[in-house]
Structures are given as structure tokens and as C-alpha cells.
Residue, then its C-alpha position, 0 to 999 in steps of 0.5 A: x201742465x194741468x191738473x186740478x181740483x177734485x170735482x167729485x169728493x172735495x169741492x162738492x162735500x168739503x168745508x171751504x177750509x179743506x177745499x183750500x187745503x186741497x187746492x194748496x196741496x196741489x199747487x205745492x206739488x205741480x207749480x214749482x218750475x212753472x208751467x202749471x195751469x190750475x183748473x178743476x178736473x172736470x166741469x164744476x158740478x151743480x152739487x158744488x156750494x158757491x162758497x167752495x168755488x170761492x175758496x178754490x180761487x182764494x187758495x190760488x190767490x193766496x198761493x200766488x201772493x206767497x210766492 
């Protein structure tokens, strides 16, 4: 199963903390049972701040470490 972060309304406009929350919510919904591959919905657009890309990856790592 795949699914990922909103590249149009979240990772480009929200704060890093909000991005982390978004990613962790997706992981809570889709990851149980295995087989989930985290990704962005589409390519990361040019208006995404680098700190939000880092926040996405940190959220995945934090989620994985908590399980």
C-alpha cells in the first residue's frame, strides 16, 4: 500500500511541526499490519521549504522508533 504527504496544501505551507503531525497521522492510519510505503503524493514541488522535507523524514523516523 502506498500513500503520502499532501504536497499541495501541507508540506509547502504548514510549519515543520504541522508537517510532522500530518505525516504521523498518515502513518497511524496506514502502517498497522505492514506493507505501507511512505512517500509524498507527487513530486516535491519547488515551493516546499527544505525544513519541511526534513520534518517529513524526522516524523517517519520518530514513528518507526516508537514502534
